[in-house]
C-alpha positions as CSV (number, residue, x, y, z in Angstrom):
1,M,2.5,-17.9,-5.6
2,A,-2.0,-17.5,-4.6
3,R,-3.3,-13.5,-3.7
4,P,-4.5,-13.9,-0.3
5,T,-7.9,-12.8,0.1
6,P,-8.2,-9.0,2.0
7,T,-9.4,-9.1,4.8
8,N,-10.8,-6.0,7.3
9,N,-7.1,-6.6,9.5
10,E,-5.7,-3.2,9.7
11,I,-1.5,-3.4,10.5
12,E,-0.5,-0.5,12.2
13,V,2.5,1.5,10.7
14,K,4.0,3.2,13.5
15,S,5.9,6.6,13.1
16,V,9.4,5.5,13.5
17,D,9.0,2.6,11.3
18,I,10.5,3.5,7.5
19,V,10.0,1.0,5.2
20,V,13.0,0.5,2.3
21,S,13.2,-1.6,-0.6
22,K,15.3,-1.5,-3.8
23,S,13.5,-2.7,-7.2
24,D,14.6,-3.3,-10.7
25,E,12.8,-1.4,-13.7
26,E,9.8,-3.9,-14.1
27,G,9.5,-3.6,-10.2
28,N,10.7,-6.7,-8.9
29,I,12.0,-6.3,-5.7
30,E,15.7,-6.6,-4.9
31,Y,16.0,-5.7,-1.8
32,A,14.0,-5.1,1.5
33,N,14.2,-3.6,5.0
34,P,13.4,-6.1,7.9
35,I,10.7,-3.8,8.3
36,F,9.3,-4.4,4.9
37,Y,9.6,-8.2,6.0
38,N,7.5,-8.3,9.1
39,L,4.7,-5.6,7.9
40,S,4.2,-7.6,4.7
41,G,4.0,-11.1,6.4
42,Y,6.4,-12.3,3.5
43,N,10.1,-13.7,4.4
44,K,13.3,-12.8,2.1
45,R,13.4,-15.8,-0.1
46,E,9.4,-14.7,-0.9
47,L,9.7,-11.3,-1.7
48,T,13.4,-11.2,-3.5
49,F,12.7,-11.0,-7.4
50,A,8.7,-10.7,-6.3
51,P,7.0,-8.3,-8.3
52,H,6.6,-5.4,-6.3
53,S,2.7,-6.0,-7.2
54,I,2.6,-9.0,-4.8
55,L,1.6,-6.5,-2.1
56,R,-1.6,-4.7,-4.5
57,H,-4.5,-4.3,-2.5
58,P,-7.4,-4.4,-4.8
59,D,-9.3,-1.4,-3.7
60,M,-6.2,0.5,-4.8
61,P,-7.0,2.2,-8.1
62,K,-5.0,1.3,-10.9
63,V,-4.0,4.7,-12.4
64,V,-2.2,5.6,-9.4
65,F,0.2,3.2,-10.3
66,K,0.1,3.9,-13.8
67,Y,1.0,7.7,-12.4
68,L,3.8,5.9,-10.4
69,W,5.2,4.3,-13.3
70,D,4.8,7.0,-16.3
71,E,6.8,9.6,-13.9
72,L,9.7,7.1,-12.8
73,K,10.3,6.5,-16.4
74,K,10.6,9.7,-16.9
75,G,13.4,10.0,-14.4
76,N,10.9,11.8,-12.1
77,E,10.4,10.9,-7.9
78,V,6.7,9.8,-6.8
79,N,5.0,10.5,-3.4
80,A,1.5,8.5,-3.3
81,F,-0.6,7.1,-0.5
82,V,-0.9,3.3,-0.7
83,K,-2.6,0.4,0.7
84,N,-0.6,-2.5,0.8
85,L,-1.4,-6.3,0.9
86,T,-0.2,-8.4,3.1
87,K,0.4,-12.0,3.2
88,D,-2.4,-13.0,5.5
89,G,-4.9,-10.4,3.7
90,S,-4.4,-7.5,6.3
91,F,-3.2,-4.0,5.0
92,Y,-1.9,-1.3,5.7
93,W,-1.7,2.1,4.9
94,V,1.7,4.3,4.3
95,L,2.9,6.9,2.1
96,A,5.5,5.9,-0.5
97,Y,8.1,8.2,-2.0
98,V,9.6,6.3,-4.8
99,R,12.6,7.7,-7.2
100,P,15.2,6.2,-9.6
101,A,18.8,5.6,-8.9
102,Y,21.7,5.8,-11.5
103,N,24.5,4.2,-12.6
104,T,27.7,6.7,-12.4
105,D,27.3,5.6,-16.9
106,G,24.1,7.4,-16.0
107,S,21.8,4.4,-16.9
108,L,19.2,3.5,-14.7
109,R,20.2,1.0,-12.0
110,N,17.0,0.6,-9.8
111,Y,13.8,2.2,-8.3
112,I,14.2,3.0,-4.0
113,S,11.1,3.3,-2.4
114,T,10.7,4.5,0.8
115,R,7.2,4.5,2.8
116,K,6.4,5.8,6.2
117,T,2.8,5.8,8.3
118,M,0.4,8.5,6.7
119,S,-1.8,11.2,8.7
120,K,-5.1,10.3,9.7
121,N,-6.0,13.4,7.7
122,A,-4.5,12.3,5.0
123,R,-6.2,9.1,4.8
124,K,-9.7,10.8,5.5
125,T,-9.1,12.4,2.0
126,I,-7.4,9.8,0.2
127,E,-9.9,6.9,1.1
128,P,-13.3,8.4,-0.1
129,F,-11.2,9.9,-2.9
130,Y,-9.5,6.0,-4.5
131,A,-12.7,4.4,-3.7
132,K,-14.1,7.4,-6.7
133,L,-11.3,6.4,-8.7
134,L,-11.4,2.9,-8.5
135,A,-15.6,2.6,-8.9
136,L,-14.7,5.0,-12.5
137,E,-12.5,2.3,-13.3
138,K,-14.4,-0.4,-13.1
139,S,-17.8,1.5,-14.6
140,D,-15.9,3.5,-17.6
141,G,-12.0,2.0,-17.8
142,V,-8.5,3.4,-16.3
143,E,-9.1,6.1,-18.4
144,A,-12.3,7.5,-16.8
145,S,-10.4,7.6,-13.7
146,E,-6.9,9.2,-15.2
147,K,-9.1,12.4,-16.1
148,A,-10.6,12.1,-12.5
149,L,-6.7,12.3,-10.8
150,I,-5.9,14.9,-13.1
151,E,-9.3,17.4,-12.5
152,L,-8.1,16.7,-9.3
153,L,-4.2,17.8,-9.8
154,D,-5.2,20.9,-11.5
155,G,-2.4,21.6,-12.8
156,K,-0.5,21.5,-9.6
157,A,2.2,18.5,-9.4
158,F,0.8,15.4,-8.2
159,N,3.8,15.3,-5.6
160,T,2.6,18.6,-4.4
161,V,-0.7,17.2,-3.9
162,M,0.3,14.6,-1.5
163,H,2.4,16.7,0.4
164,V,-0.1,19.3,1.1
165,I,-2.2,16.2,2.2
166,Q,-0.1,14.8,4.2
167,T,0.5,17.5,6.2
168,S,-3.3,19.0,6.0
């Protein structure tokens, strides 16, 4: 499936919308709720077993997803602001909460993600920071943007920083 060309058309995520998906260990979508389909513009057949990265907007720094996957592989929960790309090239912003889900024997079953609208203040903070990370990735590589992300965190947990930004 060809990736859509990004446009400047923003889709609003309503404050009552909760976007839900489940994905396997590799990030392939196993389940999505109707709100997910409506926002993304894809239907169930198109999204089922598609990689979650199908929604990755080119404005998103790779380091955010590197961090997300590194933490999930350690069994940790993650909160992150994400700009998603829709099937028609539009975009929408969400605050994503992702966690591993386990079988009764302790083995990994899948990853569950719930997403909601992000606050306007959070967006004012995150957009320029993500632009800086993306520029660093393009000029100096992912390692440079990872260093900038670590400096922002300043020893604090990523989830804590994301929560503070969302609620400020």
